[in-house]
BANUNU-390616 format. One record per residue (C-alpha): residue number from 1; residue in one letter; x, y, z. Coordinates in Angstrom, 3 decimals, always signed. Layout:
# BANUNU-390616
NUM,A,X,Y,Z
...
END
This chain:
# BANUNU-390616
1,M,-27.282,-101.316,-115.185
2,S,-25.964,-104.816,-114.673
3,D,-29.051,-106.675,-115.116
4,P,-29.474,-109.366,-118.038
5,A,-31.520,-106.629,-120.180
6,A,-28.751,-104.218,-119.830
7,Q,-26.015,-106.436,-120.494
8,A,-27.888,-107.528,-123.556
9,L,-28.107,-104.111,-124.925
10,Q,-24.422,-103.281,-124.766
11,P,-23.420,-104.663,-128.149
12,R,-25.808,-102.082,-129.532
13,L,-24.056,-99.169,-127.885
14,L,-21.044,-99.800,-130.096
15,Q,-22.964,-99.500,-133.206
16,T,-24.909,-96.544,-132.442
17,Q,-22.022,-94.547,-131.024
18,S,-21.910,-92.314,-134.476
19,T,-25.534,-92.327,-135.166
20,G,-28.545,-90.549,-133.263
21,T,-30.903,-92.101,-130.952
22,A,-34.212,-91.029,-129.417
23,G,-33.588,-87.717,-127.421
24,S,-29.946,-87.186,-127.897
25,G,-27.353,-86.328,-130.601
26,A,-27.112,-83.505,-132.853
27,A,-30.500,-84.388,-134.561
28,A,-32.251,-83.473,-131.491
29,T,-30.612,-80.276,-131.163
30,G,-32.304,-78.852,-134.604
31,S,-28.594,-78.617,-135.929
32,G,-28.230,-82.343,-137.214
33,P,-27.276,-82.883,-140.870
34,G,-29.683,-85.681,-141.635
35,N,-32.735,-84.033,-141.068
36,S,-34.868,-83.177,-144.104
37,D,-36.943,-80.882,-142.686
38,P,-35.466,-77.906,-140.669
39,A,-38.744,-77.140,-139.205
40,R,-39.104,-80.472,-137.693
41,P,-35.575,-81.325,-136.366
42,G,-36.716,-84.599,-134.634
43,L,-38.408,-86.154,-137.359
44,S,-35.539,-88.453,-138.665
45,Q,-35.565,-90.090,-134.974
46,Q,-39.091,-90.791,-135.206
47,Q,-38.663,-92.247,-138.793
48,R,-35.762,-94.530,-137.529
49,A,-37.879,-95.680,-134.406
50,S,-40.985,-96.286,-136.506
51,Q,-38.849,-98.351,-139.037
52,K,-36.975,-100.212,-136.078
53,K,-40.593,-101.219,-134.504
54,A,-42.049,-102.274,-137.796
55,Q,-39.019,-104.457,-138.466
56,V,-39.221,-106.157,-134.833
57,R,-43.046,-106.419,-135.001
58,A,-42.666,-108.426,-138.277
59,F,-40.549,-111.266,-136.320
60,P,-41.939,-114.767,-136.015
61,R,-43.867,-115.301,-132.874
62,A,-40.820,-117.160,-131.285
63,K,-38.502,-114.542,-132.163
64,K,-40.643,-112.155,-130.339
65,L,-40.792,-114.125,-127.306
66,E,-36.835,-114.400,-127.243
67,K,-36.763,-110.580,-127.394
68,L,-39.423,-110.143,-124.561
69,G,-37.745,-112.948,-122.513
70,V,-34.589,-110.778,-122.121
71,F,-36.996,-108.199,-120.086
72,S,-39.089,-110.975,-118.382
73,A,-38.656,-112.403,-114.922
74,C,-38.020,-116.155,-114.466
75,K,-40.990,-117.870,-113.149
76,A,-39.183,-121.308,-112.778
77,S,-39.532,-120.833,-108.731
78,D,-40.286,-118.411,-106.230
79,T,-36.502,-118.665,-105.270
80,C,-35.063,-117.739,-108.612
81,K,-34.546,-113.712,-108.730
82,C,-33.449,-113.604,-112.258
83,N,-35.183,-110.510,-114.055
84,G,-34.424,-111.290,-117.764
85,W,-33.280,-114.213,-119.783
86,K,-29.648,-114.122,-120.820
87,N,-28.926,-115.698,-124.099
88,P,-26.073,-118.612,-123.619
89,N,-24.898,-117.589,-127.261
90,P,-24.922,-113.915,-127.438
91,P,-24.470,-112.173,-130.971
92,S,-20.666,-111.555,-131.222
93,A,-21.211,-108.287,-133.428
94,P,-23.466,-105.327,-133.179
95,R,-26.891,-105.896,-134.561
96,M,-26.194,-109.595,-135.521
97,D,-29.041,-110.291,-133.047
98,L,-31.508,-109.422,-135.957
99,Q,-29.804,-112.393,-138.172
100,Q,-29.031,-114.795,-135.242
101,Q,-30.965,-118.098,-135.310
102,T,-34.060,-117.871,-132.777
103,A,-33.581,-119.432,-129.490
104,S,-35.760,-122.366,-128.590
105,L,-37.796,-122.245,-125.666
106,S,-35.729,-124.923,-123.876
107,E,-32.860,-122.710,-124.176
108,S,-30.963,-122.309,-120.912
109,C,-30.606,-118.710,-119.320
110,R,-26.834,-117.897,-118.878
111,S,-27.688,-116.148,-115.789
112,C,-30.161,-118.358,-113.953
113,G,-30.006,-121.758,-115.862
114,H,-33.702,-121.924,-116.278
115,A,-35.347,-122.306,-119.699
116,L,-36.373,-119.298,-122.008
117,A,-40.014,-120.962,-121.594
118,D,-39.983,-119.986,-117.701
119,H,-39.219,-116.412,-118.630
120,V,-42.031,-116.157,-121.173
121,S,-44.842,-118.387,-119.504
122,H,-46.878,-115.272,-118.920
123,L,-47.186,-114.391,-122.397
124,E,-48.290,-117.738,-123.698
125,N,-51.999,-116.869,-124.202
126,V,-51.239,-113.161,-124.973
127,S,-52.793,-111.509,-128.000
128,E,-50.783,-110.507,-130.675
129,D,-51.563,-106.958,-130.422
130,E,-50.474,-106.821,-126.913
131,I,-47.054,-108.552,-127.942
132,N,-46.557,-105.980,-130.353
133,R,-47.284,-103.301,-127.852
134,L,-44.558,-104.676,-125.489
135,L,-42.093,-105.013,-128.396
136,G,-42.670,-101.392,-129.143
137,M,-41.807,-100.489,-125.413
138,V,-38.570,-102.936,-125.923
139,V,-37.459,-100.670,-128.878
140,D,-37.919,-97.407,-126.835
141,V,-35.899,-99.116,-123.927
142,E,-33.058,-99.988,-126.162
143,N,-33.285,-96.417,-127.602
144,L,-33.319,-94.892,-123.869
145,F,-30.326,-97.121,-122.988
146,M,-28.338,-95.598,-125.645
147,S,-29.474,-92.038,-124.662
148,V,-28.330,-92.726,-121.182
149,H,-24.863,-93.525,-121.885
150,K,-24.377,-90.737,-124.829
151,E,-25.941,-87.758,-123.035
152,E,-23.331,-85.856,-121.122
153,D,-25.918,-83.395,-119.450
154,T,-26.440,-84.594,-115.904
155,D,-30.132,-83.414,-115.631
156,T,-31.254,-84.788,-119.039
157,K,-29.029,-88.173,-118.186
158,Q,-31.190,-88.727,-114.934
159,V,-34.494,-88.332,-116.929
160,Y,-33.552,-90.536,-119.420
161,F,-32.570,-93.250,-116.794
162,Y,-35.772,-92.523,-114.993
163,L,-37.799,-93.203,-118.407
164,F,-35.677,-96.208,-119.159
165,K,-36.597,-97.832,-115.767
166,L,-40.094,-96.941,-116.221
167,L,-40.468,-98.891,-119.358
168,R,-38.430,-101.833,-118.204
169,K,-40.834,-101.787,-115.223
170,C,-43.989,-101.885,-117.545
171,I,-42.568,-104.652,-119.949
172,L,-41.978,-106.848,-116.823
173,Q,-45.604,-105.917,-115.339
174,M,-47.407,-105.750,-118.820
175,S,-48.688,-102.260,-118.028
176,Q,-49.156,-98.702,-119.195
177,P,-46.314,-96.253,-118.492
178,V,-47.496,-93.486,-116.324
179,V,-44.880,-90.872,-115.024
180,E,-45.022,-90.444,-111.425
181,G,-43.751,-88.046,-108.856
182,S,-44.163,-84.082,-108.397
183,L,-43.986,-83.144,-111.801
184,G,-47.966,-82.910,-112.044
185,S,-49.998,-83.894,-115.186
186,P,-50.433,-81.697,-118.430
187,P,-51.538,-79.249,-119.243
188,F,-49.123,-77.340,-117.181
189,E,-50.292,-73.623,-118.066
190,K,-53.419,-72.061,-119.153
191,P,-53.937,-70.369,-121.764
192,N,-51.362,-72.485,-123.703
193,I,-48.701,-71.184,-125.951
194,E,-50.742,-72.145,-129.206
195,Q,-53.740,-69.957,-127.915
196,G,-51.435,-67.086,-126.945
197,V,-49.578,-67.009,-130.094
198,L,-52.739,-67.098,-132.176
199,N,-54.540,-64.782,-130.193
200,F,-51.579,-62.327,-130.336
201,V,-51.562,-62.422,-134.169
202,Q,-55.182,-61.916,-134.267
203,Y,-54.731,-58.704,-132.112
204,K,-51.620,-57.545,-133.517
205,F,-52.481,-58.042,-137.292
206,S,-56.209,-57.920,-137.736
207,H,-55.853,-54.488,-139.493
208,L,-53.732,-55.972,-142.277
209,A,-55.270,-56.726,-145.701
210,P,-56.409,-60.350,-146.082
211,K,-53.289,-61.621,-147.778
212,E,-51.013,-60.189,-145.205
213,R,-52.793,-61.433,-142.491
214,Q,-52.985,-64.867,-144.014
215,T,-49.058,-64.652,-144.166
216,M,-48.570,-63.819,-140.474
217,F,-51.108,-66.509,-139.653
218,E,-48.912,-69.223,-141.648
219,L,-45.762,-67.939,-139.859
220,S,-47.425,-68.106,-136.526
221,K,-48.173,-71.810,-137.231
222,M,-44.613,-72.668,-138.530
223,F,-43.318,-70.967,-135.227
224,L,-45.703,-73.205,-133.225
225,L,-44.740,-76.466,-135.161
226,C,-40.977,-75.549,-134.784
227,L,-41.658,-75.320,-130.989
228,N,-43.109,-78.565,-130.794
229,Y,-40.021,-80.080,-132.445
230,W,-37.197,-78.000,-131.123
231,K,-34.857,-79.160,-128.439
232,L,-34.897,-76.822,-125.348
233,E,-31.471,-75.793,-123.798
234,T,-30.639,-77.610,-120.409
235,P,-30.942,-76.153,-117.135
236,T,-27.241,-75.913,-116.729
237,Q,-27.476,-73.650,-119.900
238,Y,-30.282,-71.707,-118.958
239,R,-28.577,-71.254,-115.399
240,Q,-25.682,-69.387,-116.861
241,R,-27.882,-66.656,-118.080
242,T,-30.602,-66.066,-115.488
243,Q,-31.298,-65.846,-111.641
244,K,-31.548,-68.902,-109.223
245,D,-35.391,-68.556,-108.643
246,E,-36.051,-68.670,-112.410
247,A,-33.499,-71.565,-112.977
248,T,-35.310,-73.780,-110.503
249,A,-38.774,-73.242,-112.050
250,Y,-37.104,-73.890,-115.591
251,K,-35.543,-77.111,-114.466
252,V,-39.140,-78.420,-113.359
253,D,-40.555,-77.296,-116.938
254,Y,-37.489,-78.729,-118.760
255,T,-38.198,-82.066,-116.894
256,R,-41.718,-81.970,-117.715
257,W,-40.960,-81.274,-121.301
258,L,-38.671,-84.173,-121.467
259,C,-41.092,-86.505,-119.910
260,Y,-44.370,-85.611,-121.809
261,C,-43.216,-83.948,-124.928
262,H,-39.545,-84.412,-126.241
263,V,-38.655,-88.159,-125.500
264,P,-42.303,-89.515,-126.497
265,Q,-41.616,-88.067,-130.052
266,S,-39.592,-90.895,-130.921
267,N,-40.534,-93.018,-128.052
268,D,-44.170,-93.774,-128.598
269,S,-44.775,-96.052,-125.953
270,L,-44.933,-93.144,-123.605
271,P,-47.950,-90.608,-123.926
272,R,-47.072,-87.731,-126.100
273,N,-47.986,-84.031,-125.792
274,E,-47.176,-80.986,-127.910
275,T,-45.250,-78.548,-126.039
276,T,-47.408,-75.615,-127.387
277,Q,-50.516,-77.165,-126.082
278,V,-49.410,-77.939,-122.536
279,F,-47.197,-75.053,-121.561
280,G,-47.976,-71.376,-121.629
281,R,-46.434,-67.905,-120.945
282,N,-43.923,-68.857,-118.479
283,L,-42.097,-71.533,-120.592
284,L,-42.317,-69.383,-123.546
285,K,-40.766,-66.446,-121.739
286,S,-37.987,-68.647,-120.610
287,I,-37.037,-69.973,-124.125
288,F,-37.954,-67.539,-126.546
289,T,-34.790,-65.271,-126.927
290,V,-32.551,-68.336,-127.405
291,T,-35.037,-70.341,-129.465
292,R,-35.589,-67.215,-131.846
293,R,-32.012,-66.975,-132.341
294,Q,-31.531,-70.791,-132.918
295,L,-34.361,-70.883,-135.237
296,L,-33.176,-68.057,-137.446
297,E,-29.589,-69.562,-137.614
298,K,-30.864,-73.032,-138.475
299,F,-33.145,-71.458,-141.577
300,R,-30.104,-69.442,-142.667
301,V,-27.702,-72.219,-142.531
302,E,-30.118,-74.734,-143.902
303,K,-32.191,-72.681,-146.471
304,D,-31.345,-75.004,-149.539
305,K,-33.305,-77.572,-147.489
306,L,-36.420,-75.540,-147.600
307,L,-39.214,-76.052,-149.885
308,P,-38.967,-73.400,-152.772
309,E,-42.447,-72.125,-152.191
310,K,-41.576,-71.674,-148.520
311,R,-38.010,-70.366,-148.812
312,T,-39.169,-66.605,-149.313
313,L,-41.792,-66.827,-146.595
314,I,-39.281,-67.960,-143.878
315,L,-36.052,-66.298,-145.070
316,T,-37.879,-62.777,-145.681
317,H,-40.828,-62.647,-143.219
318,F,-40.084,-65.014,-140.621
319,P,-37.421,-62.673,-138.958
320,K,-39.954,-59.767,-139.033
321,F,-42.686,-62.023,-137.499
322,L,-40.288,-63.047,-134.760
END
């Protein structure tokens, strides 16, 4: 990633080494200390991304164009191959780009020597809504850039890098992101996990009194919510406890989950699907044992964060339900 946009992102890497970014770090595993809701471990990541996008979208038009110029190919001539404007006066410290004076459209690119205006000429008559959509993708690209560098698992890193390149391309072409390849399109299984769990609850607990039946229904909805925000174990981890054929199938599902469910939670430029609505019995069977253990442990450790009215329900009844 030696292009101008990647180099422009490098200072941010230093500042975010100790903080969670989209799709990576302790917060994404369901064990991060900064999560206010144990049932939704990815929530703080979403909030950070939303705040950053609101901040960027509040920039003056000139500052927005400068930010998009970093990801825009030079159009000064057919022979110029520069694919992103590079600030001749880059910020000297992490995050200083937010306070730095806006570059003028006549400012020359440090890479190709052409003006910023030559990189953003295609945006001259673009609506504010479209500019803001593109800026949202820029923030997601920055998040994914951090995730690529911080992620240690090879399979996950490859998916992050693929999505990083996909969004870079979409900014360049002003297009909508579409995940391509052999993964297929959601839903991947029918009936889905949500339908299966609710049908099971109806079948298993229909004989109970209305109040007890309602308790089981609430627990099932809580379980489904947790699954939608839980970070699954990597294919490498899964491979250590299963057979080769099962591990191969799980890797496909894991990649689908990253692309369509997990990463879009905090990178909303990508179309998002709920895990429990696009996967079914096969994935649930693969993850249930480990996820059950992680869930119960998380609720036990973080019981003080639970709402008082939910504490008894979760700590007393949830283990029995699972």
